[in-house]
Backbone bond lengths (Angstrom), bond angles and torsions (degrees), N, CA, C in turn:
res aa  C-N    CA-C-N  psi(-1)  N-CA   C-N-CA  omega(-1)  CA-C   N-CA-C  phi
1 M - - - 1.441 - - 1.526 110.92 -
2 C 1.332 117.51 -31.92 1.462 119.16 -178.67 1.527 111.17 -67.43
3 W 1.330 118.90 -26.20 1.466 120.13 178.16 1.513 110.97 -66.26
4 L 1.338 118.17 -24.27 1.455 122.02 175.91 1.527 110.03 -62.76
5 F 1.337 117.17 -41.96 1.459 120.96 178.72 1.532 110.94 -69.52
6 V 1.325 117.03 -35.26 1.459 120.73 176.16 1.522 109.97 -63.06
7 L 1.341 117.15 -45.13 1.466 121.52 178.35 1.526 110.76 -59.07
8 C 1.328 117.38 -45.78 1.471 121.03 179.46 1.526 110.45 -64.09
9 G 1.322 117.27 -39.58 1.459 120.45 178.87 1.514 111.94 -65.66
10 M 1.332 117.44 -41.80 1.465 121.21 177.68 1.520 110.06 -65.02
11 A 1.318 117.14 -40.70 1.455 120.48 -179.54 1.522 110.59 -65.74
12 G 1.327 117.54 -29.98 1.446 120.84 179.91 1.513 112.58 -65.90
13 S 1.329 117.97 -22.25 1.457 120.83 179.67 1.520 112.70 -84.96
14 V 1.324 117.79 -6.45 1.457 121.84 178.43 1.522 108.58 -74.45
15 H 1.344 118.24 143.80 1.466 120.64 -179.14 1.525 111.24 -63.38
16 A 1.320 116.38 163.94 1.462 122.39 -174.77 1.524 112.00 -52.28
17 R 1.302 115.49 131.50 1.460 121.63 179.80 1.513 108.21 -161.15
18 T 1.309 117.61 141.67 1.450 121.26 178.41 1.512 109.93 -115.82
19 V 1.306 115.69 161.95 1.453 121.22 175.92 1.525 107.49 -77.32
20 E 1.318 116.89 126.77 1.462 123.12 -177.04 1.517 109.09 -128.37
21 P 1.349 116.60 163.70 1.463 119.31 175.49 1.531 110.66 -52.38
22 G 1.313 115.06 137.84 1.460 120.18 -178.74 1.509 113.47 94.00
23 N 1.334 118.05 -14.63 1.455 120.83 178.61 1.526 109.98 -74.08
24 F 1.320 115.48 145.75 1.460 121.83 176.89 1.522 108.45 -121.32
25 G 1.330 115.99 132.27 1.452 121.51 177.31 1.510 110.87 -116.19
26 A 1.318 115.81 144.12 1.466 121.71 178.04 1.517 108.32 -133.75
27 G 1.326 115.78 143.17 1.446 119.71 179.99 1.508 111.78 -173.37
28 I 1.322 114.57 -146.89 1.462 120.49 -176.76 1.519 110.31 -123.60
29 I 1.317 114.89 154.82 1.462 123.12 173.86 1.530 106.04 -127.81
30 I 1.336 116.04 135.65 1.461 121.66 -177.78 1.517 108.40 -125.93
31 G 1.295 116.49 127.71 1.464 122.55 -178.46 1.509 108.17 141.00
32 D 1.310 115.43 -124.60 1.460 119.96 177.50 1.515 108.11 -131.37
33 P 1.329 118.13 96.88 1.459 129.74 11.11 1.530 112.86 -86.78
34 T 1.327 115.97 171.31 1.461 124.14 173.15 1.520 107.33 -120.56
35 G 1.335 116.51 124.85 1.457 119.52 -178.99 1.510 112.24 167.66
36 L 1.331 115.77 -137.84 1.456 123.25 -177.84 1.522 110.26 -97.83
37 S 1.328 115.97 145.95 1.455 121.47 -178.76 1.518 109.81 -133.37
38 G 1.320 116.73 145.27 1.455 121.62 175.91 1.516 110.15 -139.01
39 K 1.345 115.55 155.80 1.463 120.06 178.63 1.518 108.53 -149.19
40 W 1.323 115.78 132.81 1.451 122.28 178.49 1.518 107.82 -120.79
41 W 1.339 116.69 123.10 1.460 122.61 -179.44 1.517 109.49 -83.65
42 I 1.336 116.54 122.56 1.465 123.02 178.05 1.524 109.89 -87.38
43 S 1.346 116.23 -39.62 1.463 122.99 176.17 1.525 106.70 -147.01
44 D 1.337 117.81 -174.50 1.462 118.72 -179.12 1.529 113.05 -71.31
45 R 1.347 117.68 -10.84 1.472 120.89 179.13 1.528 113.69 -129.96
46 R 1.313 118.15 7.02 1.466 122.02 -179.65 1.531 109.15 -131.43
47 A 1.326 115.44 142.00 1.461 119.87 -179.85 1.524 109.71 -154.35
48 V 1.316 115.06 164.39 1.461 122.68 172.59 1.522 106.43 -120.98
49 D 1.325 116.34 127.27 1.460 118.68 174.89 1.517 109.40 -116.30
50 M 1.316 115.23 157.32 1.459 121.13 -178.37 1.527 109.19 -149.16
51 S 1.316 115.01 159.41 1.450 119.60 -179.54 1.522 110.19 -150.01
52 L 1.298 114.98 147.92 1.461 123.71 172.14 1.515 105.21 -129.78
53 G 1.328 116.59 113.49 1.458 118.36 -175.48 1.509 112.39 -158.33
54 W 1.310 114.17 -170.79 1.450 121.62 -179.48 1.511 109.28 -104.43
55 D 1.317 115.87 137.95 1.452 123.40 176.81 1.515 106.96 -102.84
56 F 1.315 117.23 117.73 1.459 122.05 -177.53 1.522 112.47 -103.56
57 S 1.337 118.18 10.59 1.460 120.51 -172.57 1.526 114.10 -78.16
58 G 1.306 118.45 -19.99 1.469 120.39 -178.44 1.509 112.41 -101.32
59 K 1.330 115.56 -170.72 1.461 121.38 178.20 1.532 110.67 -69.88
60 N 1.326 115.64 -36.19 1.459 120.96 -178.95 1.524 109.48 -109.12
61 D 1.331 116.64 135.41 1.458 120.05 174.55 1.523 108.58 -67.14
62 R 1.321 116.76 134.34 1.457 121.45 -178.70 1.513 109.60 -134.20
63 V 1.324 116.08 157.94 1.456 121.90 174.90 1.527 107.98 -86.56
64 E 1.346 115.85 134.85 1.457 121.57 176.80 1.524 109.34 -118.14
65 V 1.310 115.47 135.13 1.459 122.94 172.29 1.522 106.18 -121.10
66 H 1.339 116.60 129.89 1.462 117.91 175.70 1.528 110.22 -143.11
67 A 1.333 115.02 159.19 1.459 122.38 175.71 1.522 107.47 -145.77
68 D 1.343 115.80 140.98 1.459 121.57 -177.26 1.526 110.21 -135.64
69 Y 1.315 116.47 144.49 1.454 122.88 169.57 1.524 106.25 -95.04
70 L 1.341 117.72 125.63 1.463 121.63 -172.92 1.525 112.46 -115.11
71 W 1.328 115.05 140.78 1.460 122.78 169.86 1.519 106.45 -108.11
72 Q 1.345 117.31 124.10 1.464 123.33 -177.55 1.530 109.99 -99.67
73 F 1.330 117.13 139.34 1.455 123.13 178.29 1.526 108.19 -127.52
74 P 1.352 117.36 92.51 1.469 120.54 -176.17 1.525 112.30 -63.07
75 L 1.325 115.94 135.09 1.456 121.87 173.81 1.521 107.80 -87.10
76 D 1.313 117.44 133.65 1.463 122.27 179.78 1.518 108.06 -99.33
77 I 1.320 116.21 97.96 1.459 121.84 -178.20 1.523 108.33 -111.53
78 A 1.321 116.08 124.91 1.469 121.26 -177.23 1.524 110.88 -55.14
79 E 1.303 115.20 136.89 1.464 124.90 176.15 1.525 114.63 64.94
80 M 1.327 118.71 11.90 1.461 119.93 175.54 1.526 108.41 -80.53
81 Q 1.305 116.71 131.16 1.456 121.96 -178.02 1.529 112.73 -80.54
82 G 1.311 117.86 -40.28 1.463 121.92 -177.72 1.520 111.16 -91.29
83 R 1.319 114.79 -172.17 1.467 121.31 175.93 1.520 108.60 -105.30
84 L 1.346 115.64 141.32 1.459 121.63 -178.49 1.526 109.08 -131.40
85 P 1.336 117.77 79.25 1.467 118.77 179.54 1.531 113.08 -88.27
86 L 1.325 114.43 142.02 1.459 121.50 163.63 1.523 105.53 -85.69
87 Y 1.307 117.95 154.24 1.459 118.61 177.11 1.516 111.46 -145.96
88 I 1.318 113.31 156.09 1.460 122.76 173.64 1.522 105.99 -137.60
89 G 1.306 116.94 151.43 1.454 119.22 -178.26 1.513 112.09 -152.99
90 V 1.303 113.57 179.41 1.458 121.41 174.06 1.522 106.78 -144.51
91 G 1.317 115.78 140.26 1.453 119.15 -178.22 1.511 111.82 -166.09
92 G 1.304 114.27 -165.01 1.450 120.23 -179.06 1.507 111.42 -133.80
93 R 1.330 115.19 162.59 1.457 120.11 177.04 1.511 110.12 -141.91
94 L 1.312 114.71 156.32 1.456 122.81 177.17 1.520 107.29 -135.80
95 L 1.331 115.85 126.12 1.460 122.30 174.71 1.518 108.08 -107.29
96 T 1.319 116.95 130.78 1.456 120.89 179.65 1.524 109.48 -88.54
97 G 1.298 115.66 177.55 1.451 120.48 175.60 1.511 112.29 115.76
98 H 1.334 114.07 -176.46 1.460 121.70 -178.22 1.526 111.60 -55.77
99 D 1.321 116.65 -44.52 1.468 121.14 178.96 1.535 109.33 -109.96
100 A 1.321 116.26 66.57 1.467 121.88 -177.50 1.521 111.10 -57.10
101 H 1.332 114.94 143.31 1.460 122.14 -179.76 1.522 109.48 -125.88
102 A 1.322 116.47 147.90 1.465 122.59 170.78 1.519 106.25 -133.87
103 G 1.341 115.77 138.37 1.453 117.74 -176.73 1.505 113.77 -162.90
104 V 1.322 114.09 -172.17 1.454 124.04 -176.50 1.527 109.13 -110.14
105 R 1.328 116.26 141.84 1.470 123.83 177.94 1.521 109.38 -119.38
106 V 1.331 116.66 146.42 1.472 121.94 173.84 1.530 107.19 -134.31
107 P 1.350 117.21 84.47 1.464 119.64 -177.33 1.528 113.06 -75.70
108 F 1.346 115.19 140.45 1.457 124.06 171.01 1.521 105.33 -121.50
109 G 1.333 117.46 131.14 1.447 117.53 -178.10 1.507 114.18 -158.61
110 I 1.329 113.15 -179.35 1.455 122.53 175.56 1.516 107.07 -140.03
111 S 1.324 115.95 143.73 1.456 119.15 177.08 1.521 109.49 -135.58
112 Y 1.312 115.03 159.81 1.463 121.23 174.69 1.516 107.02 -125.20
113 I 1.331 115.20 123.92 1.462 121.54 179.19 1.521 106.91 -107.76
114 F 1.317 115.92 116.07 1.463 121.54 -175.61 1.524 110.96 -64.52
115 P 1.345 117.88 143.85 1.463 120.58 -174.51 1.527 113.97 -75.51
116 R 1.318 118.96 -31.30 1.459 121.07 -174.98 1.525 113.35 -118.61
117 A 1.310 115.34 15.22 1.463 119.94 179.63 1.526 108.19 -144.03
118 P 1.310 117.45 143.86 1.464 120.53 -179.15 1.524 111.92 -81.08
119 V 1.341 116.12 57.82 1.463 122.26 -174.84 1.529 109.51 -129.45
120 E 1.331 115.16 138.86 1.461 122.53 175.62 1.526 108.18 -127.74
121 M 1.335 116.13 132.82 1.462 121.82 172.00 1.522 106.74 -110.77
122 F 1.335 117.46 144.85 1.455 119.88 -177.15 1.519 111.70 -146.10
123 A 1.342 113.70 158.09 1.468 122.09 174.10 1.522 106.35 -141.18
124 E 1.334 116.04 138.28 1.462 118.83 -178.69 1.511 111.54 -147.21
125 I 1.321 113.65 155.41 1.458 122.38 171.58 1.522 105.99 -125.72
126 T 1.325 116.94 136.34 1.461 120.91 -169.75 1.515 112.29 -133.64
127 P 1.330 117.53 105.22 1.466 119.44 169.62 1.532 109.53 -65.13
128 L 1.331 116.13 142.50 1.466 122.64 -176.57 1.520 110.38 -126.94
129 M 1.317 115.29 148.39 1.457 120.41 169.06 1.526 106.99 -135.12
130 D 1.315 116.52 105.66 1.457 120.98 175.24 1.523 108.70 -77.80
131 L 1.318 115.91 136.93 1.462 121.85 -177.75 1.523 112.59 -104.74
132 T 1.337 116.07 -23.49 1.457 120.21 177.78 1.520 108.50 -132.99
133 P 1.269 122.66 148.69 1.446 128.06 -1.28 1.521 112.99 -74.19
134 S 1.342 116.66 -15.17 1.464 121.17 174.21 1.527 107.28 -146.76
135 T 1.302 116.05 164.48 1.459 119.47 179.38 1.520 109.55 -75.05
136 D 1.341 114.93 127.58 1.459 120.96 -178.15 1.521 107.97 -149.25
137 F 1.329 116.97 148.76 1.454 122.42 -179.53 1.511 110.32 -115.18
138 G 1.338 116.06 149.50 1.450 121.03 178.41 1.518 110.52 -162.30
139 I 1.330 115.07 -179.05 1.464 121.54 178.24 1.519 108.13 -138.83
140 N 1.331 116.05 134.69 1.458 122.89 171.41 1.521 108.11 -110.75
141 A 1.328 116.76 154.41 1.457 122.40 174.24 1.520 107.67 -143.78
142 A 1.344 115.86 142.37 1.450 119.14 -178.12 1.524 110.89 -158.75
143 V 1.323 115.48 160.48 1.461 123.82 171.42 1.524 106.84 -127.66
144 G 1.326 116.32 159.89 1.452 117.93 178.98 1.506 113.15 -168.85
145 V 1.314 114.42 178.34 1.464 122.55 178.18 1.515 108.32 -142.74
146 R 1.339 116.41 143.14 1.466 121.90 177.74 1.522 109.69 -131.90
147 F 1.319 115.98 144.22 1.461 123.98 174.61 1.522 107.15 -107.05
148 Y 1.333 118.34 131.57 1.468 122.18 -174.57 1.520 112.75 -98.65
149 F 1.332 113.99 142.92 1.458 124.23 178.21 1.517 108.81 -116.46
150 K 1.312 117.19 145.40 1.487 120.83 175.82 1.500 108.69 -82.53
């Protein structure tokens, strides 16, 4: 966990840069799932995020892969230096293992994009509807950080 603070500190020394369309960010997600996270900005208010991680919600640990299309809604807060968008999305997920699941995700979240560093922190809650092997409902929640590359 301390390497996360080192990464943020190193990113803080990078010259001013903002997240723009075409930028790709990679980092970690902690919660359900826990693993690697990526995000690709399509426009200044649209993005695709994805994750490869472990799902700890069942009896057996399983690998989860998901991808979501996101709509960003920036909050306009006086004197805020960074960007603070709320977001909602729709996507899909696949859980591996003996009882593999495939379903739909609807993430709701908030992120903070630092003004002088290519870093984004985020938190989300995601209602789920698994469609296979049977219809089932659930909720995931996670936090994470991503470092952006040009």
